[in-house]
C-alpha positions in Angstrom: -99.8 0.6 95.6 -102.7 3.0 94.7 -101.8 6.2 93.5 -102.8 9.4 95.1 -105.7 11.2 93.5 -103.5 14.3 93.0 -100.9 12.1 91.0 -103.8 10.6 89.0 -105.1 14.1 88.2 -101.6 15.3 87.3 -101.0 12.4 85.1 -104.5 12.9 83.4 -103.8 16.4 83.0 -100.5 15.6 81.3 -102.2 13.1 78.9 -104.8 15.6 78.2 -102.1 18.3 77.3 -100.4 15.8 75.2 -103.6 14.8 73.5 -104.4 18.5 72.8 -100.7 19.2 71.6 -101.0 16.1 69.3 -104.4 17.3 68.1 -103.2 20.8 67.4 -100.2 19.4 65.5 -102.4 17.0 63.4 -104.7 20.0 62.8 -101.7 22.1 61.7 -100.5 19.4 59.5 -103.9 18.8 57.9 -104.4 22.5 57.4 -101.0 22.7 55.7 -101.9 19.7 53.6 -105.1 21.3 52.5 -103.5 24.5 51.7 -101.0 22.8 49.6 -103.5 20.8 47.7 -105.6 24.0 47.2 -102.6 25.7 45.7 -101.9 22.9 43.6 -105.5 22.7 42.3 -105.3 26.4 41.6 -102.1 26.1 39.9 -103.4 23.2 37.7 -106.6 25.1 36.9 -104.5 28.2 35.8 -102.2 26.1 33.6 -105.3 24.4 32.1 -107.1 27.7 31.4 -103.9 29.0 29.8 -103.5 25.9 27.7 -107.1 26.2 26.7 -106.7 29.9 25.9 -103.5 29.2 23.8 -105.3 26.4 21.9 -108.3 28.7 21.1 -105.9 31.5 20.0 -104.1 29.1 17.8 -107.3 28.0 16.3 -108.5 31.6 15.7 -105.2 32.3 14.0 -105.4 29.4 11.8 -109.0 30.5 10.8 -107.7 34.1 10.2 -104.9 32.8 8.0 -107.4 30.9 6.0 -109.6 34.0 5.5 -106.4 36.0 4.7 -105.3 33.6 2.1 -108.8 33.7 0.6 -108.8 37.6 0.6 -105.3 37.7 -0.9 -106.3 35.3 -3.6 -109.6 37.2 -4.3 -107.6 40.4 -4.5 -105.1 38.9 -7.0 -107.9 37.7 -9.1 -109.6 41.0 -9.0 -106.3 42.7 -10.0 -105.8 40.3 -12.9 -109.2 40.9 -14.1 -108.8 44.7 -13.9 -105.6 44.4 -15.9 -107.2 42.1 -18.4 -110.2 44.4 -18.8 -108.1 47.6 -19.4 -105.5 46.1 -21.4 -107.4 46.5 -24.7 -108.2 50.1 -23.7 -104.6 50.9 -23.0 -103.5 49.2 -26.3 -106.1 51.3 -28.1 -105.2 54.6 -26.5 -101.4 53.9 -27.2 -102.2 53.2 -30.9 -104.3 56.3 -31.1 -101.7 58.6 -29.5 -99.0 57.0 -31.9 -101.2 57.7 -34.9 -101.9 61.3 -33.8 -98.3 62.0 -33.3 -97.4 60.5 -36.5 -100.2 62.5 -38.3 -99.4 65.8 -36.8 -95.6 65.6 -36.8 -95.0 63.0 -39.4 -92.2 60.5 -39.5 -89.0 62.6 -39.6 -85.8 60.7 -39.7 -82.8 62.7 -38.9 
């Protein structure tokens, strides 16, 4: 038996509402999925950025340590050279002072 046109329209409207509701649900699901993927991508990007920065900082610290070691070694060498270059002068002055004291006050034994 043929359906009445009003029933067909009502059924078509119900199908249309269901299609619209399904489309909205699918759209919301796709939007949520896209947001989750975007957040995940942003999180991974931040992690990679921090990892890269940490690696660069470690490399810079290693380079700084090498420069520091060279600077300390150079300072030690310079200090040793200074001590060596003044050692003879100190010995000469000490000998001269001892001779002057001996000459002026003599060698008194009590």
